C-alpha positions as CSV (number, residue, x, y, z in Angstrom):
1,M,46.8,47.9,53.4
2,E,45.0,49.2,50.3
3,I,42.8,47.7,47.7
4,R,45.7,47.6,45.2
5,D,47.5,45.3,47.7
6,L,44.7,42.7,47.6
7,T,43.7,42.9,44.0
8,K,44.1,39.8,41.8
9,E,44.5,40.5,38.1
10,A,41.2,40.4,36.1
11,V,40.7,37.9,33.3
12,V,38.3,39.6,30.9
13,I,36.0,38.4,28.2
14,R,33.6,40.3,25.9
15,E,29.8,39.9,26.1
16,D,29.8,38.7,22.5
17,A,32.3,35.9,23.1
18,T,31.0,32.4,23.1
19,F,30.5,29.7,25.8
20,R,33.4,27.8,24.2
21,E,35.7,30.9,24.3
22,A,34.8,31.5,27.9
23,I,35.8,27.9,28.9
24,E,39.0,28.2,26.8
25,R,39.9,31.5,28.5
26,M,39.2,30.0,32.0
27,V,41.3,26.9,31.3
28,A,44.2,28.9,29.8
29,A,44.2,31.4,32.7
30,Q,43.6,28.8,35.3
31,T,40.7,30.7,36.8
32,N,37.1,30.0,37.8
33,S,35.7,33.3,36.8
34,L,35.9,36.0,34.1
35,L,34.9,39.6,34.2
36,V,32.6,40.5,31.3
37,V,32.9,43.8,29.4
38,N,31.0,45.4,26.6
39,E,32.5,46.8,23.3
40,E,33.8,49.9,25.2
41,G,35.5,47.8,27.8
42,V,33.1,48.7,30.6
43,L,32.3,46.0,33.1
44,T,28.9,44.5,32.6
45,G,29.0,41.2,34.4
46,E,30.8,38.1,35.5
47,V,30.9,34.4,34.4
48,N,31.9,31.7,36.8
49,V,31.8,27.9,36.6
50,S,28.2,27.8,38.0
51,D,27.1,30.1,35.2
52,L,28.6,27.8,32.7
53,L,26.8,24.8,34.2
54,D,23.5,26.7,34.2
55,A,24.0,27.7,30.6
56,I,23.9,24.0,29.4
57,V,20.5,23.4,31.0
58,P,17.7,23.8,28.5
59,V,15.5,26.8,29.5
60,N,12.3,24.8,29.5
61,L,13.7,22.2,31.9
62,E,12.4,22.2,35.5
63,A,15.1,22.0,38.2
64,D,14.1,18.6,39.5
65,S,14.3,17.2,35.9
66,V,17.9,18.2,35.2
67,L,19.6,15.0,36.4
68,E,17.1,12.9,34.4
69,A,17.6,15.0,31.2
70,L,21.4,15.3,31.5
71,G,22.2,12.2,33.4
72,T,24.1,10.3,30.8
73,E,27.4,11.2,29.2
74,E,25.7,11.4,25.8
75,S,23.0,13.8,26.9
76,F,25.4,15.9,28.9
77,G,27.9,16.1,26.1
78,K,25.1,17.1,23.6
79,A,24.0,19.8,26.0
80,V,27.5,21.2,26.2
81,Q,28.0,21.0,22.4
82,D,24.6,22.7,21.8
83,T,25.7,25.6,24.1
84,A,29.2,26.1,22.5
85,N,28.2,29.1,20.4
86,T,25.9,30.8,22.9
87,E,27.1,34.3,23.6
88,V,28.4,35.1,27.1
89,R,25.8,37.9,27.5
90,E,23.1,35.1,27.5
91,F,24.4,33.4,30.7
92,M,26.6,35.8,32.5
93,T,25.7,37.1,35.9
94,S,24.9,40.8,35.5
95,D,23.9,41.6,39.1
96,I,27.3,42.4,40.4
97,Q,28.6,45.2,42.7
98,P,32.0,46.4,41.8
99,V,34.1,48.8,43.9
100,H,36.4,51.5,42.7
101,V,40.2,51.1,43.1
102,D,40.4,54.0,45.5
103,D,37.5,52.8,47.7
104,S,38.2,51.8,51.3
105,L,38.7,48.4,52.7
106,I,35.5,49.0,54.7
107,T,33.6,49.5,51.5
108,I,34.9,46.2,50.2
109,A,33.8,44.4,53.4
110,G,30.5,46.1,53.3
111,V,29.8,45.1,49.7
112,A,30.9,41.5,50.4
113,I,28.5,41.4,53.4
114,A,25.6,43.2,51.7
115,H,25.7,41.1,48.5
116,Q,26.8,37.9,50.1
117,T,29.7,37.5,47.8
118,A,33.4,36.7,48.1
119,H,34.4,37.8,44.7
120,I,34.3,41.6,44.2
121,P,35.3,43.3,40.9
122,I,37.6,46.3,41.1
123,V,37.0,49.0,38.5
124,D,38.6,52.3,37.5
125,H,36.7,55.5,37.2
126,E,35.5,54.6,33.7
127,E,34.1,51.4,35.1
128,R,36.7,49.3,33.3
129,P,37.8,46.2,35.3
130,L,41.2,46.2,36.9
131,G,40.9,43.0,38.9
132,F,39.0,41.6,41.8
133,I,39.1,40.9,45.5
134,S,38.8,37.2,46.3
135,R,38.0,35.3,49.5
136,R,41.7,35.4,50.2
137,G,41.7,39.2,50.0
138,L,38.6,39.4,52.3
139,K,40.4,37.1,54.8
140,H,43.3,39.5,54.8
141,I,41.0,42.5,55.5
142,L,39.6,40.7,58.5
143,A,43.0,39.7,59.7
144,Q,44.1,43.3,59.6
145,Y,41.4,44.3,62.1
146,L,42.5,41.6,64.4
147,G,46.1,42.6,64.3
148,I,47.1,39.3,62.6
149,A,50.4,39.5,60.7
150,D,49.7,39.5,56.9
151,S,52.1,38.6,54.2
152,A,49.7,39.4,51.3
């Protein structure tokens, strides 16, 4: 089994795309995460549903006040509308650890463990995203080492 066998296709968005465009892309592609690239197509981050939810919270709001401030449909809707034109670069997760397409399965497992993540971007040698390894891919890596038949 190689990385290519476990890689899911990347859904990509640019850093200068908006919150609205990120949600449109996620809905259209039926995915919960997007890989973010700069103008040259180089991977710079990731956006997932948690990032989208965090983006609507006003920066000056304390964590324990979020439910109070966004606890009605009206206030929640306004927060979403107010965030619609915010650029992805403002709320993306940039602390990601991609692996290269020709890295080993051990490297993927090591990155997943070290960074406590189950979503690992796969890039080419120019750091452009090719796809990602999901929890399903990690499960298949573990199965391989236990000799469990895999149909991935």
